[in-house]
N, C-alpha and C positions, 0 to 999 in steps of 0.2 A: 504493500500500500504506500502511495506517495505521501510525503509529509504535508500536513496542512500548513500553508504559508499565510500569515496575516497581512502581508503587504502585496502579494500577487496571487490572483486567481489562477493564472497560467504563466509559465516561464516566458520571458520575452527579452528582446534587446532594448534596453532603456534608452531614453533620449540623451543626447550629448549636450551637457550644460557645463558642469565643472565649477571649480572654486572661484574662478575669475568672475563668473556671473553672480555668485553669492556675494562677493565683495562689492561689485558694481552696484548691486541693488540694495546694499546695506543690510542684508538679511542677517549677517553675523551680529551686527550691533542691535538690530531689532530684537533678536531672540534673547539678548542679554536682559532686556526689560521683561520679557514674558516668561522665560524658563530659568529658574535659579540653579537647577542641577546641571553642572557643566557637562557631565557625561551624556545625559539625555539631550542636551542642547547640541553637542557635537555630533551625536548619532543622527539627530533630526536634520542637521545641515548636510550631512553626508547623503542622506536619502534625497534631499532636494537637488543634489548635484546630478542625480540620475533618475528623473521621474519616469513613470510608465508612459508608453505611447499607445497602448491598446485601451480602448474605451472601457472594456470589461474590467480591466485592472483598476482603472480610476474609480469606476462605480463600486467595485469590491471594497475599496478603502472608504468611500463615502458611506456605504452601508455600515461597516464596522464602526466608524466614528459615531454614527447615530446611535447604535446600540450601546456604545461605551459611555454615553451621556446618562444612562439610566442609573439612578441611585449611586451606590458606591462600587459599581461593578468594575470600573477601571482600576481603582486602587486595590480592591480585594483580589482581582484576578492577577494584577501585576505582582502583588505580594506572594501569592501562591506559586506563580511561575518562576519568580526569583528564587524561592526556596528550591524548586526543582532544578534550576540552572546551577545553584550553589552545590547541590548534591552531585550533579554531574561533574562539576569542576573538581570537587574534593575527591570523588571516586577515581577519576582519571589520573589525578596527581598521585594517589596512593597505589595505583595498580602496579607501577614499575617496582616500587618498594616491596609490595606483596609478592610479586613474582620472584624477587631475589631471595626472600626468606623462606618461601613455602617449600623449597626443595631441601632445606637443611634437615628437617625431621618431620615426622608426622605431627608432632606438637605444633611446630610452626605452620604446617599446612592447615591445621585446625584453626589457628589464629587468623590466618588469611581467609579461611572460609567464613569465620565469624564477621570479619570486616565486610566481606561481600554481602553476607546476609543482612547486615545492618543497612547497607546502601540500598538493597532491594526493599527492605521493610520501609525505609523512609520514602523511597520512590513510589511505592504502592500507596502509602498514606497520602502523599501529595496529590497523586492522581485521583484518589477517592475524594479528597477535599475539593479539588477543582471541579469534579463532576457534580458534587453536591452544590457548589456555588453556582454553577451555570444553570442547574435545574431550578433555581429560585427566580430566574428571569425569563420573560417572554422575549425571545430573540428573533430578530427579523433578518439580520444580515446572513448571507450565505457562508461567510467565513466563520463566524462564531457558532452558527448552527451546525456546521460541519464538525467543529471542535466539540461541541456539546454531544453530538451523536457518537463521535469516536470515543469520548470518555465513557459514555454510558455503555458502549459496546465492550469496552475493556473491563470496566468494573462489574458488569452484569454477567460476565462469563464464569464458567466453572473453574477455568484455569486460574483466574484472579484469586478466587478464594483459596485454592490449593497453594498458590505461591505465597499468599499472606500467611497461611498456616506454617509452611515450610520456613519462610523467613523468620517468623516469630520463634520457632523452635531452635533454629541454628544461630540466631543473632547473639545468644548468650551461652553458647556451648563452651563449657569449661572442662578442665581436667578432672573435676570431681564427678562429671556426668558419665553415665554409661550409655553406649549405643552400639548398634550392630551395622557393619558395613558388609553388604553382600555384593559379590563381584562375579563376573563371567570372564573366562579366559579363552583365547584361541589356542591352536595347536603349538604355538611358540611361547606360550605362557604370557601373552600380552593382553592387557585389559581391553575388552570390547564393550563392557557395560559395568556400571556400579550404582549402588543405591544405599542410602543411609536410612536406617529405620530404628524403631524401638528406643527412642531417646528417653532416658529417665534422669531426672534431676537428682544429683547426689546430695547427701546430707552434709550439714556443717556441724561439727562437734567442737566443744571447748575442752582443752586439756591443759590444766595448770594455768588457766586464765589466758592462754594464748590460742588464737583462732587457728584451727588445723583443718585442712581440707582432706577429705577422704579421696585418695587417688584411685580411679577406676581405669582399668585397661580396656580399650575398645575391643569388641568381639569382631573377628574377621571371619566371615563365612564365604568359602570359595569351593569350587568343585574339586573332586579328587585329582591329585596331581600325578597319579601312577601313569607310567608310560612316557612321561615327559622327562627330558634330560635337563636337569637344573644344575646350575653352578652355585656354589656357596651354600650356606646353611639355610634351613627352612625359616629360621628366625629372621635372617636378613631378607629373605624373600617376602616374608610376612610384612615387614616394615616397609619394603619398597612398594608392595601392592597397596598397603594401607595409605601411605603418603600419596601415591598416584591416584587412588580413589578419591581422597579428599580434595586433591587438586582438580580432578576432573569435575567433581560436583561444584566446586568453586567456579571453575571456568564456565560451566553451564549456567549458573545463576548470574555470573558476570555478563555473559552474552545477552541474556534476557533483560537485565537491568540497563545495560548500555543502549540496547535497541529502544527501550521505552524512553530513556532520557534523551537520546538523540532525536526522537520523534517530536518532543515537545519543548525541550529546554531553550531552543532558539527563539521561542515566542516571547520570552521575558525581555530580550533586547528589542524585538520588534515593537513591543508595547511602549518603548521609549518614544517612538515616533508619534504615537497617538497621544501620549501624555503631554509632549511638548506642543503638539497641535492644539490640544484642548486648552493648554495654558495660554497660548496666544489668543484663542477665541474668547476665553474667560476675561482676559485683559481688555479686549475690545468691548465686551459687554459691560464691564465696569466703567469704561470711559464713555459709554453710550454711542459707540460707533456702529452703524448698521453693517451687518455681514450677511452673506448669502452663500449657499452651496450652488456653484454654477451648473447649469445644464451642459451635459457633454453631447456634442453634435458630431455628425460625420463630416460636416464642412469644417475645415480648419480655420475658422474665423474667430476673432475675439471681439465680443460685444459686451459692453458694460454700461449700466445706467447708474449714475450717482457714485462713480468710482472715487475713492479717497486714497491718498498716499499713506501707506502703512508706516513708513518711518516718521512722518510728521504726526501721525495719530499716536504713536507710542512716546515720542520725544517731547511733544508739546504738553504743557501742564493741563490745558483744556483742549480737548479734541474738537470742540464745536467750531473752532476757528479754521479748521482744515476745509478748504473748498472742494466740493464734489464736482466732477466733470463726467461727461459721457464720452465713450470711445467706441469706434467701430473700425476694425481692421480686417480686410478680407483675407482669404486663405493664401493669396499670392500677390497682394497689393502692397503699396507703399504709402507712407505718410511723411510729408515735409512739415516741420514745425519751426516757426520763427517767433521772435519777440525780444523785448528788451532784457537786459541782464536782471536777474532776480525777479522775473515775472512769472516763474513757475514752469518753465519749459522742461528742465531736467526732472522736476518733481513729477510731471505728467508722464514723461518717458519711463521713469522708475516705477511709477504706479502701474503702468501697463505691463512691464516685465514681471513685477511681483504677482499681479493678477494671473497672468498666464502660467507662471511657475507653480504658485500655490494651488491654483485650480486644477492644473494637470497632475499635481501630486495627491489629489483627493481631499483637499482642505477647503475651508471656507475662505472667501476673499472679502475685502472691505468695500463692498458695493451694495446697492439696493437690489439689483438683479444682474445676472450675467449668464452668458453662454460662451462656450469655447470648444474648439477641437484640438486634440493633442498634436503637438509639434514633435518632429523627429530630432530637433536640436534648438537650443536657445543660446544666442551668442551676444556678447556686448563689447563695445569699444567706447570707453568713456575717456574724456580728456583727463590728464593726470591731475589737474587742479580740482576736477570734480570728485576725484577719488581720494583727495587729501594728500597726494604725493607732491614731489617737487616739480615745479614748472620747468625749470631748466631753459637752455637756449632754444629759440624757435626751430633752428635747424635740427637739433637733437630731438625735439618733440615730434617734428614731422617724420623723421626717419623711424622713430618708435611707432608712430601711428601706422606707417606703411607696413612695418613688420607685423603689427598686431592684425591688421586687415588681411595680410597674406596668410597668417596662421588661421584666421577664420575661414578664408576661402578654401584652404586645404582641408579643413575639418568638416565644413558645412555639408549637410545633406538636403535633399529636396524636401519641401514642406517644413522648413525651419523658420525661425524668427530671429532677426538681427536688429539689435538696438544700438544706434550710433549717436553719440552726444558730442557736438562741436568738433567733429572730425575734420581735419585739415584746416582748422581755424587760423593757424599761424602762417598759411601760405597767402600769396597774393590772390585776389578774388578770381581772376581769369584762370590761373593755374589750378587752384583748388576746385573751382566749379567744374572745369573740364574733366579733371581726373576723377572726381567723385561721381560725376554724372555717368561716366563709363562703368564704374564699379556698381552703381545702383541698377543700371540697366542689365548688367550681368546677373545680379541677384534675381531680378524679375524674370529673366529668361530661364533661370534655373528653378523657377517655381518657389522662390524664397520670399517671404514677407519681410518688410523692413520699416523701421521708423528712424528718422533722422532729425535731430535738433541742430539747427544751423544758423549762422550769421551770414552765410554766403548768399547774398541777394541775387546774384547772377544765376546761381543754380536754382534758387527758390522760384524765381520769376519765369525762367526759360527752360525748365526741365521739360523734355519733349513729350513724355507720356501723359496723355490727357486723363487717364484714369487715376493718376496719383492724387491723393487727398492733400490739400494745402490747408494747414491750420495756423492760427496765430494766437498769441496770448493777449488778453486785455490788460493794459498797464494798471497796476495797483489793485486789481480785482482777482488776479490769479485764475481767471476763467479762460477756457480754451474755446475758441469759436472757429467756424469754417471761414476761410478767406472768401469775401464776396467778389473780389475782382483781382486780377493779376496786373501788377504794375509793369508797364512796358518801358 
């Protein structure tokens, strides 16, 4: 049976985004406001670097996120799965040590068996608790419903009860206990099966005020050895077979335990994604910022009504001052945006990129309503000054921007989105306009959507594609409006 994955309904090749996009969109800084736990925050950002491209995987996440808002389900489920993951980590770490000691003697082999039985006992208890937790909720998502069904399937089986009983008996097997090991040998006196039965707990007696354990020797039941050519004493053979039997039983339990742990332990980390996503949404609710779950469409267009910039929403003391704008970007179209410095051009560009990335990751976005189609890649090229870097000489900045655009062109796939902020702003107008016009035309021919914030009026006014949308900012109002006429 394939493992249930809480992030993907089916395996896929994720979108190409990367750390540079996270940095350009300020999502690393944004999540510092929303998620206090650094490990969860870093895992969340890594997930954003590679969002799904299949609509079914995006819907899979949306469904799970809705279920996890019920009561304390997220916190309780995360706690139980973390215990399961910790059991897996501890058991895997101890296995190498167990293997090194269990061959020393049958006593050490017994100790190794006890450690394995404890791991199995804890694993079964965690699975039983998770099954009981999920049964308390009415689940709607396919992901959590599949997990609930799988847990019920395991805990309701006859084998589960038998394993619980076996783990309970073997987890505190000591030298004072008596038990019988029955084995079967082949013609070369090699073990082909073994079974441990008849466990009886030994007594504890006091002698002279000092606690003394009654030492019991295990009974070894094996077939007649007549006709077999054996080397060494029968006592040595007995000890070898006993130790090998205990090791075999331990290996059997270990295999079952690890298969159960490997099936579910990865979910504890995956819940970090949902925990951070809910923390971000909770912060927006506290600030009174409208959010929505975008509709996922076959058309790879991005449409938002009342879109607000997430960075301003989290960083401003009062989110009411953040201006909402509408956005419509077709699946292979382009947008040119101009305006005065400080009028909200970069903010609008950033809000569009965040909406696409978070929505495609299965999360809510800061808009009143939205729809989008998944992109195969999202790329950004922001001027160094917009990223908080050093400006440097104009010539050096131009060369850097050319190198960054070249890297994007090498990576980009069809049906991607490219965000460009003040690209080639340090060049002369004719040179910058001509070079950038050719690049934008190439993007469109490749079926790639793009948005460009620019001061290059030559490019803005004379770009030859009539389908390109031209927008401008309204000074001091931070509103984005469609250009009513093109200056000649």
